[in-house]
C-alpha positions in Angstrom: 45.2 -14.6 48.0 48.4 -13.1 49.0 50.1 -14.5 52.1 51.5 -12.2 54.6 54.7 -13.3 55.9 55.7 -12.1 59.4 59.3 -11.4 59.7 61.1 -12.1 62.7 64.3 -10.1 62.9 65.8 -12.8 64.9 65.2 -15.3 62.2 68.5 -15.9 60.4 67.0 -18.1 57.7 64.4 -15.5 56.6 63.3 -15.2 53.0 64.4 -12.0 51.4 61.6 -9.4 51.2 61.7 -9.3 47.4 60.9 -12.9 47.0 57.5 -12.4 48.6 56.7 -9.5 46.3 57.8 -11.5 43.3 55.6 -14.3 44.3 52.6 -12.0 45.0 53.0 -10.3 41.7 52.9 -13.6 39.9 49.8 -14.6 41.7 48.1 -11.2 40.9 49.1 -11.7 37.2 47.6 -15.2 37.2 44.4 -14.0 38.9 44.1 -11.2 36.2 44.5 -13.8 33.4 41.9 -16.0 35.0 39.5 -13.1 35.4 40.1 -12.1 31.8 39.4 -15.7 30.5 36.3 -15.9 32.7 35.1 -12.5 31.5 35.5 -13.6 27.9 33.6 -16.8 28.5 30.9 -15.2 30.6 30.8 -12.1 28.3 29.6 -14.1 25.3 26.9 -15.7 27.3 26.0 -12.4 28.9 25.9 -10.7 25.5 23.5 -13.4 24.1 21.3 -13.1 27.2 21.2 -9.3 26.8 20.3 -9.7 23.1 17.4 -12.0 24.0 16.2 -9.6 26.7 16.5 -6.7 24.3 14.3 -8.6 21.7 11.7 -9.3 24.4 11.6 -5.7 25.4 11.4 -4.5 21.8 8.5 -6.8 21.1 6.6 -5.7 24.2 7.3 -2.0 23.4 6.2 -2.5 19.7 3.0 -4.3 20.8 2.3 -1.5 23.3 2.9 1.2 20.7 0.7 -0.6 18.1 -2.1 -0.8 20.8 -1.8 2.9 21.6 -1.8 3.8 17.8 -4.9 1.6 17.3 -6.6 3.2 20.3 -5.7 6.7 19.1 -7.0 5.8 15.6 -10.2 4.6 17.1 -10.6 7.9 19.0 -9.8 10.0 15.9 -12.3 8.1 13.8 -15.0 8.5 16.5 -14.2 12.3 16.7 -14.3 12.6 12.9 -17.7 10.8 12.8 -19.0 13.1 15.5 -17.7 16.2 13.8 -19.2 15.0 10.5 -22.6 14.4 12.0 -22.5 17.8 13.6 -21.5 19.5 10.4 -24.3 17.6 8.5 -26.8 18.8 11.1 -25.6 22.4 10.7 -25.9 22.2 6.9 -29.4 20.8 7.2 -30.4 23.6 9.5 -28.9 26.2 7.1 -30.6 24.6 4.1 -34.0 24.6 5.8 -33.5 28.2 6.9 -32.6 29.2 3.3 -35.6 27.4 1.9 -37.9 29.1 4.4 -36.6 32.5 3.6 -36.8 32.0 -0.2 -40.3 30.7 0.2 -41.4 33.8 2.2 -39.8 36.1 -0.3 -41.5 34.4 -3.2 -44.8 34.5 -1.4 -44.4 38.3 -0.8 -43.7 38.8 -4.5 -46.9 36.8 -5.3 -45.1 33.9 -6.9 -47.0 30.6 -6.7 -45.5 27.8 -4.6 -44.7 24.3 -5.8 -47.9 23.1 -4.2 -49.9 25.8 -6.0 -48.4 24.8 -9.3 -49.1 21.1 -8.6 -52.7 21.9 -7.7 -53.1 24.0 -10.8 -51.6 21.3 -13.0 -54.0 18.7 -11.5 -57.0 21.0 -12.3 -55.8 21.5 -15.9 -55.4 17.7 -16.3 -59.0 17.3 -14.9 -60.3 19.9 -17.3 -58.6 18.4 -20.2 -60.0 15.0 -19.4 -63.5 16.5 -19.1 -63.1 18.4 -22.3 -61.9 15.2 -24.1 -64.8 13.2 -22.8 -67.2 16.0 -23.9 -65.6 16.3 -27.4 -65.7 12.5 -28.0 -69.4 12.4 -27.2 -70.2 15.0 -29.8 -69.3 15.2 -33.5 -65.9 16.3 -34.6 -64.1 18.8 -32.4 -64.6 22.5 -33.4 -61.7 23.9 -35.4 -59.6 26.4 -33.6 -59.0 29.7 -35.3 -55.5 30.7 -36.1 -53.9 33.9 -34.9 -54.1 35.4 -38.4 -57.8 34.7 -38.6 -58.4 36.2 -35.2 -56.6 39.3 -36.3 -58.5 39.5 -39.5 -61.8 39.3 -37.6 -60.8 41.8 -35.0 -59.9 44.5 -37.5 -62.5 47.1 -38.3 -64.0 46.6 -41.8 -62.6 49.9 -43.1 -59.1 48.8 -42.3 -59.6 45.4 -43.9 -60.7 47.0 -47.1 -57.6 49.3 -47.3 -55.3 46.3 -47.0 -53.8 45.1 -50.3 -53.8 41.5 -51.1 -50.3 40.1 -51.1 
């Protein structure tokens, strides 16, 4: 600290006023050098402390951001699953509606349904089995006439006579 010197005008052995200013300036200079040295010394420690604190904050922020991203991803996956199930339900409804309308249209046109065809196929199978069992119990199976033989027998006799042999 700077000392204040009280001047007494009656004092004959007084220190000249410039000497006090010179001494004060020297003290200020030395105080500034001391502050600079202390700032350099403390500055390095302070810088290291700030770096450590910055790393800690960065890690906390990064962990929080990853948590928020994970949470958002979970919500998005849930929403996507929900939307997918809704869309699947809508497609199923549309498919059923389409099948019903096609079935009605085919019924109006007199087309047999899949059930009708299955029932008819079962009846044909049963008849074939019955026919096979009947045929195996008798002598050889009767020979089927060919189409040409059927045509020949269905022609009137006059027409048959007019035909030339080939």
